[in-house]
N, C-alpha and C positions, 0 to 999 in steps of 0.2 A: 807501592801504595802512597809513600811519602811524595814521590814525584808527581803522581796524579793529583794529589791534594795541592801541591805547590803550583801546578799548572792551572788548576781551577781558581785558586786565590789570585794569581796573577791576572787571569782572564777577567775576573770580577773587578779588580782594581783598575785595569786597562779600560774596561767598559765604563766605569764610573767616571774616570778622567776624561774619556772621550765624550761622554754625554755632557759634562760640565763645560768642556771646551765649545761644543756645539751650541749650548745655551748662551754662553758668553758671546760667541760670534753672532748669534741671532740678536742679542741685546745690542751689540755694537751696530749691526745693520739697522735695527729699529731706530736707534739714536740718530744715525746719519740720515735716515729718511725723514725723521722729525725735523731736523735742522734744515734739510733741503726744502721741506714743505714750508717752513717759516720764511724762507727766502723767495719762495715762488710768488711772483706778483699776483695780486688779487684783481680779477676782472670786475669793473664797475661800469655803470652807465648812469651817472649822476650829473645834474646841472650845477654849474658853479659860476663864479664871477672872479675876474682877475682884480687883485688889489696891488697897487704899487706902494702902499703905505705900510712900512714895517718899522716897528720900534719908534714911531713918531717921525720917520724920515720918508720922504717920497723919493723912490729910487728911479722914478721916470718910466721905466719899462722893465718887463720881466722876460729874461732870456728863456728860449726854448732849446732843449738839447736833444741830440739824436739818440742818446742812451742815458740811463741812470748810473752808468759806470763811471769810474774815476777818470778814464781817458775818453772824453766826449768832445763833440764838435757842436758849436752853436749853429742851429739851422733856422732860426727865426726869433721873433719876440712878439709880445703882446702888451697892450697898454691898460691903464686903469679903467675898469668898468667893462672890459671885453667879456662877453659871455662865452663859456667853454662847456664842453661835455668832458667829464672826467672818465677816462676809459680804463685806467688801471691805477692801483695803489702799489707803489713799489718802494717800500722803506720810507725815506724822508721826501720822496718825490711822487708826483702824480704824472701820469701820461694824459695830456689834455689835447683837445682838438677845438679850434675856434668855431663857434657857431656861424659867424659872419664869413670867415675866410677858411673854407674847407681844406685848403692846402697847408694851413698853418697847424702843425701837429708836433708835439714834442714833450719832453719831460721838464717840469719846473718844480721848485721847492713847494711843498704843501703850504708853507706860511703865505704864499702869494695867491692862494686860491680860497675864496670864501664859498662855502657850500650852503645850499638852501636848507 
């Protein structure tokens, strides 16, 4: 009788521990999903205009990059007043496309884009 009671107690303890681990694992998965969602670029379709004036200095032109990642390659530039379509919000960068020059598309710092 004592052995049966001991087996039942151990089964209950194991069951509770297993449920807590599953709940904890699910919370970790939910947290990872939330972080990934916050890093996911947001699709936009807004009009904007390039400004080369930042902190009182005219930088002359704004570089466009192939990616918003750390390891990127410049693939073009825009100048002051160029109209753009803002396609994506990606952290400190916008993915923009020139209205006048459709083949000029790339990431630039948000500070260089004035929105309507």
